[in-house]
C-alpha positions as CSV (number, residue, x, y, z in Angstrom):
1,G,166.3,2.0,-86.6
2,D,168.9,-0.6,-87.3
3,A,171.0,0.5,-84.3
4,L,168.3,-0.6,-81.9
5,R,167.7,-3.9,-83.7
6,D,171.3,-4.9,-83.8
7,P,173.6,-2.9,-81.5
8,S,176.7,-4.6,-82.7
9,E,176.0,-3.6,-86.3
10,G,178.5,-1.0,-87.5
11,F,177.6,1.9,-89.7
12,T,180.0,3.6,-92.1
13,I,179.3,7.0,-93.6
14,N,179.2,5.5,-97.2
15,A,176.8,2.8,-96.2
16,Q,174.6,5.3,-94.3
17,S,174.4,7.6,-97.3
18,R,173.5,4.7,-99.6
19,R,170.9,3.4,-97.1
20,N,169.2,6.8,-96.9
21,R,169.8,7.8,-100.5
22,G,171.5,10.9,-99.3
23,T,174.8,12.6,-99.8
24,Y,178.0,11.6,-98.1
25,Q,178.2,14.9,-96.3
26,T,174.7,14.6,-94.9
27,A,175.3,11.1,-93.7
28,R,178.6,12.3,-92.1
29,T,176.9,15.2,-90.4
30,D,174.1,13.0,-89.1
31,L,176.4,10.3,-87.7
32,L,178.8,12.7,-86.1
33,S,175.8,14.6,-84.5
34,L,174.4,11.3,-83.1
35,E,177.9,10.6,-81.7
36,V,177.9,14.0,-80.0
37,L,174.5,13.2,-78.5
38,G,175.9,10.0,-77.0
39,L,173.7,7.8,-79.2
40,L,176.6,6.3,-81.2
41,T,180.2,5.6,-80.6
42,K,182.9,6.1,-83.3
43,S,186.0,4.1,-84.0
44,R,188.5,3.9,-86.8
45,V,188.8,0.7,-88.8
46,G,191.5,1.1,-91.4
47,N,190.8,4.4,-93.2
48,K,187.1,4.5,-92.3
49,F,185.1,5.5,-89.2
50,V,182.7,2.9,-88.0
51,F,179.8,4.0,-85.8
52,R,178.0,1.7,-83.4
53,S,175.1,2.2,-81.1
54,S,176.1,3.4,-77.6
55,P,175.7,0.9,-74.8
56,Q,173.4,3.5,-73.3
57,L,171.4,4.1,-76.5
58,S,168.0,3.1,-75.1
59,E,168.5,5.3,-72.0
60,H,169.6,8.3,-74.1
61,L,166.6,7.9,-76.4
62,R,164.2,7.7,-73.4
63,T,165.8,10.9,-71.9
64,L,165.6,12.7,-75.3
65,G,161.9,11.9,-75.5
66,E,161.1,13.5,-72.2
C-alpha cells in the first residue's frame, strides 16, 4: 500500500476512512491494530493522530508472511 511506497507519508484516521470509503470507526480500529502489530507508529499532531510506517515495516511484513 501507500505506507510501503512512501514511508514518510502520514495517515490520519479521516483520510484513511475516505481513501477506503469506510467509516471513521473502521479506519480507527484498522490503524490502531496496525500500530499494535508494529507496522505503524502513531504521533499526535495538533488534535489528530498521524500514523506513519514503522522503520521496521518491511521486516515485520516478512515475518507476518511466514
